[in-house]
C-alpha positions as CSV (number, residue, x, y, z in Angstrom):
1,M,-52.5,96.2,-170.1
2,T,-55.2,98.5,-171.2
3,T,-55.5,102.3,-171.0
4,A,-57.8,103.9,-168.4
5,P,-59.0,107.5,-168.3
6,A,-56.6,110.0,-166.6
7,A,-57.4,110.6,-162.9
8,Q,-57.8,114.0,-161.4
9,G,-54.6,116.0,-161.5
10,A,-52.8,116.8,-158.2
11,S,-52.1,120.4,-157.3
12,G,-48.6,119.6,-156.1
13,A,-46.2,116.7,-155.7
14,P,-45.7,115.2,-152.2
15,S,-42.5,115.7,-150.4
16,R,-40.0,112.8,-150.2
17,G,-38.3,111.7,-147.0
18,G,-36.1,109.0,-145.7
19,P,-37.0,106.2,-143.3
20,D,-36.3,106.3,-139.6
21,S,-35.9,102.6,-139.0
22,G,-35.9,99.1,-140.4
23,V,-34.2,97.0,-143.1
24,P,-35.9,96.8,-146.5
25,L,-37.3,93.5,-147.7
26,G,-37.2,92.5,-151.3
27,A,-34.9,91.0,-153.9
28,G,-34.0,94.4,-155.3
29,A,-32.5,95.7,-152.0
30,S,-29.3,94.1,-150.8
31,E,-28.8,96.5,-147.8
32,Q,-30.7,99.5,-146.3
33,G,-30.7,102.5,-148.6
34,A,-29.3,100.5,-151.6
35,I,-32.5,100.0,-153.6
36,G,-30.8,100.9,-156.9
37,P,-31.2,103.6,-159.5
38,A,-33.7,101.8,-161.8
39,D,-36.7,104.0,-162.6
40,G,-38.9,100.9,-162.2
41,A,-38.0,100.3,-158.5
42,V,-41.1,100.0,-156.4
43,T,-41.9,100.1,-152.7
44,A,-44.8,98.1,-151.5
45,I,-46.6,99.9,-148.7
46,V,-48.9,98.3,-146.1
47,L,-50.9,100.3,-143.6
48,T,-51.6,98.4,-140.4
49,L,-53.5,98.4,-137.2
50,D,-53.6,95.1,-135.3
51,E,-53.0,93.0,-138.4
52,E,-51.0,90.1,-136.8
53,R,-53.2,87.5,-138.4
54,H,-53.1,88.8,-142.0
55,L,-49.8,90.5,-142.2
56,P,-47.4,87.5,-142.6
57,D,-49.1,86.2,-145.7
58,C,-49.4,89.7,-147.1
59,L,-45.7,90.4,-146.7
60,A,-44.8,87.0,-148.2
61,S,-46.7,87.9,-151.3
62,L,-44.6,91.2,-151.6
63,A,-41.1,89.6,-151.4
64,W,-40.5,90.5,-155.1
65,A,-40.7,94.2,-154.4
66,D,-37.6,96.4,-154.1
67,N,-38.7,97.5,-150.7
68,V,-41.5,96.8,-148.3
69,L,-42.7,99.5,-145.9
70,V,-45.2,98.9,-143.1
71,L,-46.8,102.0,-141.7
72,D,-48.4,101.1,-138.4
73,S,-50.9,103.3,-136.5
74,G,-50.6,101.9,-133.0
75,S,-51.0,98.1,-133.0
76,T,-51.2,96.4,-129.7
77,D,-50.9,92.8,-131.0
78,G,-47.9,91.3,-132.7
79,T,-48.2,93.3,-136.0
80,R,-44.9,95.2,-135.5
81,E,-43.0,92.0,-134.7
82,C,-44.4,90.4,-137.8
83,A,-43.1,93.3,-139.9
84,R,-39.6,93.1,-138.3
85,Q,-39.4,89.3,-138.7
86,A,-40.2,89.7,-142.4
87,G,-37.5,92.3,-142.8
88,A,-39.9,95.1,-143.7
89,E,-39.1,98.7,-143.1
90,L,-41.3,99.7,-140.1
91,H,-42.7,103.2,-139.3
92,V,-45.3,104.3,-136.8
93,H,-47.6,107.2,-137.4
94,P,-50.8,108.2,-135.5
95,F,-54.0,107.5,-137.4
96,D,-56.1,110.5,-138.5
97,N,-57.8,109.0,-141.6
98,Y,-56.8,106.8,-144.4
99,S,-56.0,109.6,-146.8
100,V,-53.7,111.3,-144.3
101,Q,-52.0,107.9,-143.6
102,R,-51.4,107.1,-147.3
103,Q,-50.1,110.7,-147.9
104,H,-47.6,110.2,-145.0
105,A,-46.5,106.9,-146.5
106,L,-45.8,108.5,-149.8
107,T,-43.3,110.9,-148.1
108,L,-41.4,107.8,-146.7
109,A,-41.0,106.0,-150.0
110,R,-37.4,106.1,-151.4
111,T,-38.3,104.5,-154.8
112,P,-39.9,106.2,-157.8
113,W,-42.9,103.9,-157.6
114,V,-45.1,102.8,-154.8
115,L,-47.7,100.0,-154.5
116,F,-50.3,100.3,-151.8
117,V,-51.5,96.9,-150.5
118,D,-53.8,96.3,-147.5
119,A,-52.8,93.6,-145.0
120,D,-55.7,91.4,-146.0
121,E,-54.7,91.6,-149.7
122,R,-52.4,89.3,-151.7
123,V,-50.3,90.0,-154.8
124,S,-50.1,86.9,-157.0
125,P,-46.9,86.0,-158.9
126,A,-48.8,86.8,-162.1
127,L,-49.6,90.3,-160.9
128,A,-46.1,90.9,-159.6
129,S,-44.7,89.9,-163.1
130,E,-47.2,92.2,-164.8
131,I,-46.2,95.1,-162.5
132,R,-42.5,94.6,-163.2
133,A,-43.2,94.5,-167.0
134,A,-45.3,97.7,-166.8
135,L,-42.7,99.6,-164.8
136,A,-39.9,98.5,-167.1
137,D,-41.3,100.9,-169.7
138,P,-44.1,102.9,-168.0
139,A,-46.8,104.5,-170.1
140,A,-48.5,106.2,-167.2
141,V,-48.0,107.7,-163.7
142,G,-50.6,105.5,-162.1
143,Y,-52.1,102.0,-162.7
144,W,-55.5,100.7,-161.8
145,L,-55.6,97.1,-160.5
146,P,-58.7,94.9,-160.6
147,R,-59.5,93.3,-157.3
148,V,-61.1,90.0,-156.4
149,N,-63.1,90.3,-153.2
150,L,-63.8,87.3,-151.0
151,F,-66.8,87.5,-148.7
152,W,-66.8,84.6,-146.1
153,G,-65.0,82.5,-148.7
154,H,-67.2,83.4,-151.7
155,E,-65.6,85.2,-154.6
156,M,-67.9,88.1,-155.5
157,R,-68.8,88.7,-159.1
158,G,-71.6,91.3,-158.8
159,G,-72.9,94.1,-156.6
160,G,-70.0,96.4,-157.5
161,W,-67.4,94.1,-155.9
162,W,-65.9,93.0,-159.2
163,P,-63.7,94.1,-161.0
164,D,-63.5,96.7,-158.2
165,H,-60.6,98.6,-159.8
166,Q,-58.1,100.2,-157.3
167,L,-55.6,102.9,-158.2
168,R,-52.7,101.5,-156.2
169,L,-49.6,101.5,-158.3
170,L,-48.3,105.1,-158.3
171,R,-45.4,107.3,-159.3
172,A,-44.7,108.7,-155.9
173,D,-43.7,112.2,-157.0
174,R,-46.9,112.5,-159.1
175,A,-49.5,111.3,-156.6
176,S,-51.2,112.8,-153.6
177,F,-54.3,112.0,-151.4
178,D,-57.0,114.5,-150.3
179,P,-56.9,114.6,-146.5
180,A,-60.6,115.6,-146.5
181,R,-61.6,112.2,-148.0
182,A,-61.6,110.1,-144.8
183,V,-62.7,106.8,-146.3
184,H,-62.7,105.1,-149.7
185,E,-59.8,107.3,-150.7
186,V,-58.5,107.5,-154.2
187,A,-55.1,108.9,-155.2
188,R,-55.0,112.1,-157.3
189,V,-52.3,111.8,-160.0
190,D,-50.7,114.4,-162.2
191,G,-50.6,112.5,-165.5
192,P,-52.2,109.6,-167.4
193,T,-53.3,106.3,-165.8
194,S,-53.5,102.9,-167.3
195,Q,-54.9,99.5,-166.2
196,L,-53.4,96.1,-165.4
197,E,-55.1,92.8,-166.0
198,N,-54.1,90.5,-163.2
199,P,-56.1,91.1,-160.0
200,L,-55.3,91.7,-156.3
201,T,-56.9,89.1,-154.1
202,H,-58.8,90.7,-151.2
203,I,-59.8,88.6,-148.2
204,N,-62.4,91.1,-147.5
205,Y,-64.7,89.7,-144.8
206,E,-64.5,86.2,-143.2
207,S,-67.9,86.5,-141.5
208,V,-71.2,88.4,-141.6
209,A,-70.3,89.8,-138.2
210,E,-67.0,91.2,-139.4
211,F,-68.8,92.8,-142.4
212,K,-71.3,94.5,-140.1
213,S,-68.5,95.7,-137.8
214,K,-66.5,97.2,-140.6
215,Q,-69.5,98.8,-142.3
216,S,-70.4,100.5,-138.9
217,E,-66.9,102.0,-138.9
218,Y,-67.3,103.2,-142.5
219,A,-70.8,104.6,-141.7
220,T,-69.3,106.7,-138.8
221,L,-66.7,108.2,-141.2
222,E,-69.4,108.8,-143.9
223,V,-71.6,110.7,-141.5
224,A,-68.7,113.0,-140.7
225,K,-67.9,113.5,-144.4
226,R,-71.5,114.2,-145.4
227,G,-72.0,116.5,-142.4
228,A,-68.9,118.5,-143.3
229,A,-70.2,118.9,-146.8
230,G,-73.5,120.3,-145.5
231,Q,-75.7,117.4,-146.6
232,M,-79.3,117.6,-145.2
233,V,-81.5,114.6,-144.8
234,K,-85.2,115.0,-145.6
235,P,-87.7,112.5,-144.2
236,H,-88.3,110.8,-147.6
237,H,-84.6,110.2,-148.0
238,L,-84.8,107.6,-145.2
239,L,-86.8,105.4,-147.5
240,A,-85.8,106.4,-151.0
241,Q,-82.0,106.3,-150.6
242,P,-81.7,102.8,-149.0
243,A,-84.1,101.5,-151.6
244,R,-82.1,103.0,-154.3
245,E,-78.9,101.5,-152.9
246,L,-80.5,98.1,-152.8
247,W,-81.6,98.3,-156.4
248,R,-78.3,99.7,-157.5
249,R,-76.3,96.9,-155.8
250,Y,-78.6,94.0,-156.5
251,V,-80.0,94.8,-159.9
252,T,-77.9,97.4,-161.7
253,L,-74.6,96.1,-160.5
254,G,-75.6,92.4,-160.7
255,G,-75.5,91.4,-157.1
256,W,-78.0,88.6,-158.0
257,R,-75.1,86.8,-159.6
258,D,-73.8,85.9,-156.1
259,G,-76.9,84.1,-155.0
260,Y,-77.8,84.3,-151.3
261,T,-74.5,85.9,-150.4
262,G,-75.1,88.6,-152.9
263,L,-78.6,89.3,-151.6
264,T,-77.3,89.4,-148.0
265,V,-74.5,91.8,-148.8
266,C,-76.7,94.1,-150.9
267,A,-79.4,94.2,-148.2
268,L,-76.8,95.0,-145.6
269,M,-75.4,97.8,-147.7
270,A,-78.9,99.3,-148.0
271,W,-79.3,98.9,-144.2
272,F,-76.1,100.8,-143.5
273,E,-77.1,103.5,-145.8
274,L,-80.2,103.9,-143.7
275,Q,-78.2,104.0,-140.5
276,T,-75.9,106.6,-142.0
277,L,-78.8,108.8,-142.9
278,R,-80.4,108.4,-139.5
279,S,-77.1,109.4,-137.8
280,L,-76.6,112.3,-140.1
281,R,-80.1,113.6,-139.4
282,A,-79.6,113.2,-135.7
283,D,-76.2,114.9,-135.6
284,H,-76.7,117.6,-138.2
285,G,-80.5,118.1,-138.4
286,G,-82.7,118.2,-141.4
287,P,-85.7,120.0,-142.8
């Protein structure tokens, strides 16, 4: 475990609340509400929307946690039934944006610590053991986890996709999320952070088509964010900024290490930067 710079301090601690349904999953909880008094107790939190395919394996990788909480935002497939069958604590909350959803999840946690895991992520036994060891004698209020990203089966090593540190292990009463940050949200913590060594595994995209679909969603959220911030798009930005993004991803961040996959991903990221700028200019104007 290595030390990382402290993250931005939170202006206030989130409120804490009890669950409305479900039975906790995890070796540390023998019955609902009996998680135990240990300071190192942790709730693994999974945000879901139509994650029937990914959720069972995700929850299986979290069986070591004291409690597992699934916060669903309106699934129409078998996601909720998967959560119930796994013994996870299930809550439903309408989706506004990712930051709002994570903030709401914090208020539901009944343990001192929370671990945010996406449905397409997996926690290895090695990472679980490292988390337990860190929380047995915590030196921080938040921990960054490296993350391995798989793109259609390829383990990415460049382009900004590795080590892709994520601030996911948090002291619940010392963390908050900015509701104005709609995508790529990062927790604000009141206190020092540190860094773990074993990575999360992220089954990021299983096809190029899935990657394009997801980036289109992100681009829509990014347009709203930049528009709210008053960003104006000048004509030369339409050429310069996508070219800069391609160079940053492929050269500066080493996307070339991933061969053809790396070139494809970096080029698509530049393309979606262009689409974001075009939409921003159309919706909010420009000089």
